[in-house]
C-alpha positions in Angstrom: -115.0 42.3 -83.0 -115.7 38.7 -83.7 -114.6 35.8 -81.6 -112.1 34.6 -84.3 -110.3 37.9 -84.3 -110.0 37.8 -80.6 -108.5 34.4 -80.7 -106.0 35.3 -83.4 -104.8 38.4 -81.4 -104.3 36.3 -78.2 -102.4 33.6 -80.1 -100.0 36.1 -81.6 -99.3 37.7 -78.2 -98.4 34.4 -76.7 -96.0 33.6 -79.5 -94.1 36.8 -79.0 -93.8 36.3 -75.3 -92.4 32.8 -75.8 -89.8 34.1 -78.2 -88.7 36.8 -75.8 -88.3 34.3 -73.0 -86.4 31.9 -75.2 -84.1 34.7 -76.4 -83.2 35.7 -72.9 -82.5 32.2 -71.9 -80.2 31.7 -74.9 -78.3 34.9 -74.1 -78.0 33.9 -70.4 -76.8 30.5 -71.3 -74.2 31.9 -73.7 -73.0 34.4 -71.1 -72.6 31.7 -68.4 -71.0 29.3 -70.9 -68.6 32.1 -72.0 -67.7 32.9 -68.4 -67.1 29.3 -67.5 -65.1 28.9 -70.7 -63.0 32.1 -69.9 -62.4 31.0 -66.3 -61.7 27.5 -67.3 -58.9 28.6 -69.6 -57.0 30.6 -66.9 -53.7 29.2 -65.6 -53.1 28.7 -61.9 -49.9 30.4 -60.6 -48.5 30.3 -57.0 -46.7 33.6 -56.1 -44.3 34.3 -53.3 -44.0 38.1 -53.3 -41.5 39.6 -50.8 -42.1 36.6 -48.5 -45.9 36.5 -48.8 -47.5 33.6 -50.6 -50.7 33.9 -52.7 -52.3 32.0 -55.6 -53.8 33.6 -58.7 -55.4 32.5 -61.9 -54.4 34.4 -64.9 -54.5 34.7 -68.7 -51.1 36.5 -68.7 -48.6 35.2 -71.2 -45.4 35.9 -69.2 -44.4 36.4 -65.6 -43.6 40.1 -66.3 -47.2 40.5 -67.5 -48.4 39.1 -64.2 -46.4 41.6 -62.2 -47.6 44.4 -64.5 -51.2 43.4 -64.0 -50.6 43.4 -60.2 -48.9 46.8 -60.5 -45.6 45.5 -59.0 -42.6 47.6 -60.0 -39.8 45.3 -61.2 -36.2 46.6 -61.0 -33.2 45.0 -62.6 -31.7 44.4 -59.1 -34.7 42.5 -57.8 -34.7 38.7 -57.5 -37.2 37.0 -59.8 -37.5 33.4 -60.5 -38.2 32.3 -63.2 -37.2 35.3 -65.3 -39.7 37.9 -66.4 -39.8 36.7 -70.0 -40.7 33.1 -69.0 -44.1 31.9 -70.4 -46.7 31.3 -67.8 -47.8 27.7 -67.4 -50.4 26.1 -65.2 -49.4 25.5 -61.6 -46.2 27.6 -62.0 -44.4 28.9 -58.9 -43.0 32.4 -59.0 -40.7 34.0 -56.4 -40.1 37.8 -56.3 -37.9 39.6 -53.8 -37.5 43.3 -54.1 -33.9 44.6 -53.9 -32.9 46.8 -50.8 -30.3 49.5 -51.0 -27.8 49.3 -48.1 -24.5 50.9 -47.2 -21.2 49.0 -46.8 -18.2 50.8 -45.4 -14.8 49.0 -45.4 -12.2 51.1 -43.6 -12.7 54.7 -44.8 -14.3 53.7 -48.1 -18.2 53.6 -48.2 -20.5 52.6 -51.0 -24.2 51.8 -51.5 -25.4 48.6 -53.1 -28.7 47.0 -54.1 -29.1 43.5 -52.6 -31.7 40.8 -52.1 -29.6 39.0 -49.5 -31.4 38.0 -46.4 -28.5 38.2 -43.9 -25.3 40.3 -43.5 -23.3 37.1 -44.2 -25.1 36.6 -47.5 -24.7 40.3 -48.4 -20.9 40.2 -47.8 -20.6 36.9 -49.8 -22.6 38.5 -52.7 -20.2 41.5 -52.7 -17.2 39.2 -52.4 -16.0 40.8 -49.2 -13.9 38.5 -47.0 -13.8 39.0 -43.2 -10.3 38.3 -41.7 -9.9 36.6 -38.4 -9.0 39.8 -36.6 -11.3 42.2 -38.6 -14.2 43.9 -36.7 -17.8 44.1 -38.0 -20.3 46.4 -36.4 -23.1 43.8 -36.5 -23.7 40.1 -36.3 -23.3 38.2 -39.6 -26.6 36.5 -38.9 -28.5 39.8 -38.7 -31.3 40.3 -41.3 -30.7 42.9 -44.0 -33.2 45.8 -44.1 -33.4 49.1 -45.8 -31.7 50.6 -42.7 -28.7 48.2 -42.8 -25.3 49.9 -42.6 -22.4 47.4 -42.5 -19.1 48.8 -41.2 -15.9 46.7 -41.4 -12.7 47.7 -39.7 -9.8 45.7 -41.3 -7.2 44.6 -38.8 -3.5 45.5 -39.2 -0.3 44.3 -37.5 1.1 46.2 -34.5 4.1 45.3 -32.3 3.3 45.4 -28.5 6.1 45.6 -26.0 4.7 45.2 -22.5 7.2 45.4 -19.6 10.0 44.5 -22.0 8.2 41.4 -23.4 7.5 41.7 -27.1 4.7 40.1 -29.0 2.9 40.5 -32.4 -0.7 41.8 -32.2 -3.5 42.9 -34.5 -5.6 46.1 -34.1 -8.7 47.6 -35.6 -8.6 50.5 -33.1 -7.8 54.1 -33.8 -6.0 55.1 -30.6 -3.4 53.6 -28.4 -5.9 53.5 -25.5 -8.4 51.5 -27.6 -5.7 49.1 -28.8 -4.5 48.4 -25.2 -8.1 47.8 -24.2 -8.6 45.4 -27.1 -5.5 43.5 -26.0 -6.6 43.3 -22.4 -3.8 45.5 -21.1 -4.4 47.3 -17.8 -2.2 50.2 -16.7 -1.1 51.0 -13.1 -1.0 54.6 -12.0 2.8 55.0 -12.5 3.0 53.1 -15.8 4.1 55.0 -18.9 3.0 54.3 -22.5 4.8 55.2 -25.7 3.3 56.8 -27.8 0.6 58.6 -25.7 -2.8 57.0 -25.1 -4.6 59.5 -27.4 -2.2 58.9 -30.3 -3.4 57.2 -33.5 -2.3 53.6 -34.1 -1.1 52.8 -37.6 0.0 49.6 -39.3 3.4 48.3 -38.1 3.6 50.8 -35.2 5.4 49.8 -32.0 3.4 50.4 -28.7 5.5 50.2 -25.6 4.2 49.8 -22.1 6.8 50.7 -19.5 5.9 49.2 -16.1 7.0 51.7 -13.5 7.3 50.6 -9.9 8.2 52.7 -6.8 9.6 50.7 -3.8 11.2 51.6 -0.5 14.7 50.1 0.1 16.1 50.1 3.6 19.9 49.8 3.8 22.1 49.6 6.9 25.5 51.1 6.5 28.4 51.3 8.9 29.3 54.6 10.5 33.1 54.9 10.7 34.7 55.8 14.0 37.0 58.8 14.5 40.6 58.4 15.5 41.4 60.8 18.4 45.1 61.3 19.1 46.4 62.6 22.5 49.9 63.8 23.3 51.6 61.7 26.0 54.9 63.1 27.4 55.5 59.8 29.1 55.8 58.0 25.8 58.9 58.2 23.7 58.3 60.4 20.6 57.2 58.2 17.7 55.6 55.6 20.0 51.8 55.1 20.0 49.5 53.5 22.6 45.9 52.6 21.9 43.8 53.6 24.9 40.4 52.7 23.4 39.5 50.6 20.4 37.2 52.2 17.8 33.9 50.6 17.0 31.8 51.2 13.9 28.3 52.5 14.4 25.3 51.7 12.3 23.2 54.0 10.1 19.8 53.1 8.6 19.0 54.7 5.3 15.7 54.6 3.5 15.7 55.1 -0.3 12.8 55.6 -2.7 13.7 53.4 -5.6 12.1 53.7 -9.1 12.2 50.7 -11.3 11.2 50.5 -15.0 10.4 47.0 -16.3 12.1 45.6 -13.2 15.3 47.6 -13.6 16.4 50.3 -11.1 16.6 53.7 -12.8 16.8 56.1 -9.8 17.4 56.1 -6.1 16.5 58.9 -3.7 17.4 59.1 0.0 14.3 60.0 1.9 15.4 59.4 5.5 18.4 58.5 7.6 18.8 57.6 11.3 21.6 56.3 13.5 20.8 52.9 14.9 24.1 52.5 16.8 26.6 55.2 17.6 30.2 54.7 16.8 33.0 54.7 19.4 36.1 56.8 18.9 39.5 55.2 18.7 41.7 57.0 21.2 45.5 56.8 20.6 48.2 58.3 22.9 51.1 59.6 20.9 54.5 60.0 22.6 56.2 63.4 22.7 59.2 62.5 24.9 62.4 63.3 22.9 65.5 61.3 23.5 68.5 63.5 22.7 71.3 61.8 21.0 74.7 63.3 20.2 75.7 63.0 16.6 79.4 63.4 16.0 80.3 65.5 13.0 84.1 65.7 13.5 85.4 68.8 15.3 82.3 71.0 14.4 79.6 71.6 17.1 76.1 70.2 16.6 74.6 73.6 16.1 77.0 74.6 13.4 76.7 71.3 11.6 72.8 71.6 11.4 72.7 75.3 10.6 72.3 74.7 6.9 69.8 72.2 5.4 71.7 72.2 2.2 75.1 71.4 3.7 76.4 67.8 3.3 76.1 65.5 6.3 79.2 64.2 8.1 80.4 60.8 7.0 79.0 57.7 8.7 75.5 56.2 8.9 73.5 54.1 6.5 72.9 55.5 3.0 70.4 54.3 0.4 68.2 55.6 -2.4 64.5 56.2 -2.0 61.6 57.3 -4.2 60.4 60.7 -2.9 57.3 62.9 -3.3 56.2 66.1 -1.5 53.2 67.1 0.5 51.8 70.1 2.5 49.9 70.4 5.8 46.7 71.2 3.7 46.8 68.3 1.3 43.7 66.3 0.5 43.0 64.0 3.4 45.8 65.5 5.6 45.0 66.6 9.2 47.9 69.0 9.4 49.3 67.1 12.4 52.0 64.5 12.0 51.8 61.0 13.4 54.1 62.1 16.1 52.0 65.2 17.0 53.9 68.0 15.2 51.5 70.7 14.0 52.7 71.4 10.5 50.5 74.5 10.1 51.8 76.0 13.3 55.4 75.1 12.4 55.8 75.8 8.6 59.6 75.9 8.8 60.0 72.4 10.3 61.8 69.8 8.3 59.8 66.6 8.4 59.5 63.5 6.2 56.8 60.8 6.1 58.3 57.3 6.2 57.4 53.6 6.4 58.3 52.9 10.1 59.4 49.4 9.2 62.2 50.9 7.1 62.9 54.1 8.9 61.6 54.3 12.5 59.7 57.4 13.6 61.9 59.9 15.4 64.9 59.0 13.2 67.1 62.0 12.2 68.1 61.9 8.5 69.8 63.8 5.8 67.9 64.0 2.5 69.8 65.0 -0.6 68.4 68.3 -1.9 66.2 68.8 1.1 68.6 68.8 4.1 68.5 67.6 7.7 65.0 66.4 8.8 63.3 64.1 11.2 61.1 61.0 10.3 58.0 62.3 12.1 55.0 61.3 9.9 53.5 58.3 8.1 51.2 57.9 5.1 48.9 55.2 3.6 50.9 55.3 0.3 54.3 55.4 2.0 55.5 51.8 1.9 59.0 50.4 1.6 61.8 52.6 0.3 59.6 55.7 -0.2 59.4 59.0 1.6 57.2 62.1 1.5 59.0 65.4 2.2 57.1 68.3 3.8 56.9 71.8 2.4 54.8 74.7 3.8 53.8 75.9 0.3 52.2 74.0 -2.5 54.4 75.7 -5.1 57.5 74.2 -3.4 55.9 70.8 -3.2 55.0 70.9 -6.9 58.6 71.9 -7.8 59.9 68.9 -5.8 57.7 66.6 -7.8 58.6 62.9 -7.8 62.3 61.8 -7.9 64.9 59.4 -6.6 67.1 60.8 -3.9 69.8 59.5 -1.6 69.0 59.5 2.2 71.4 59.0 5.1 70.4 57.8 8.5 72.0 59.9 11.2 71.0 58.1 14.4 
């Protein structure tokens, strides 16, 4: 091969190599230029996603496109600002907070809601739930809301509290009387009583009564009455009395267990009794000496004139009307022995009347209309003035006598 041919071949080879290098350079330049042009046309967007901040560059047309590109699921309950249809601009700021499903229970009604609120307070405000002054919430209003948040609200209702008789209006969110009293700061003593019972359910407008029960010991000193002892004295005229020894009251100490409710006594029980001072008997000598007096009844003897109780007395002597009743030796409060010492039970046939000694002296013989001859030998607490009490051995006779006005005649 000639030298010219060799030169031509070498020259053609060099040209082809230059064109290849040039083509590669052009392509590389175009690629770099295109990349720079692509990147340069992206928009810068600052994102705050669920509290985390990041900055991206994007060719997305809308905010919703950005979230789709980032594979972020967008729910209608989520918080997104600006809205998803907003056109993306350079240096835009986007905030997205995913909604959380939480449970809210008001009283016995519970429901689940979606929320983007950060605190319990914001959650309740979003749901338009107002908390009353006395309502009870199971968590702090400043507590952060999470997927596990469960808000329970116990609405307060009015209750009337009567403590020891003192009434006041109160509010309760409790379910039992025991919880209500604890909420009100009420403490109970061992004997106190509560109405209704502690485990009873409290409802609106109920009345809760606390009865304060107190047991105390009351020591009382009471007089012990003395006994009157009568002794027959033949040296004294019948109807006369002589006090030998004055009676003196004793003293008894009694201990009572007293139960008070709300400060008022409701029961009293005697638990012990002892004699502090013994009483002293009153001793009275009663005269039994009878002074015999002759009563003239004309020409008749004394025995014949007194043989019949129903016969009329002889003329002479003071006469007047008295109010009369009847009694027996076994009447209530009667001892069976007259003030002058006559044993009425041992002498059922005796004719005796009880009198007021200032009107008819004891020992006076009398004639009572409808009763007969008798002797004023007894006294009585109710026998005052022109009043007498006639003695009968049987209750039936005493009942038949009843109460009536009779004429009485003094015989001596």
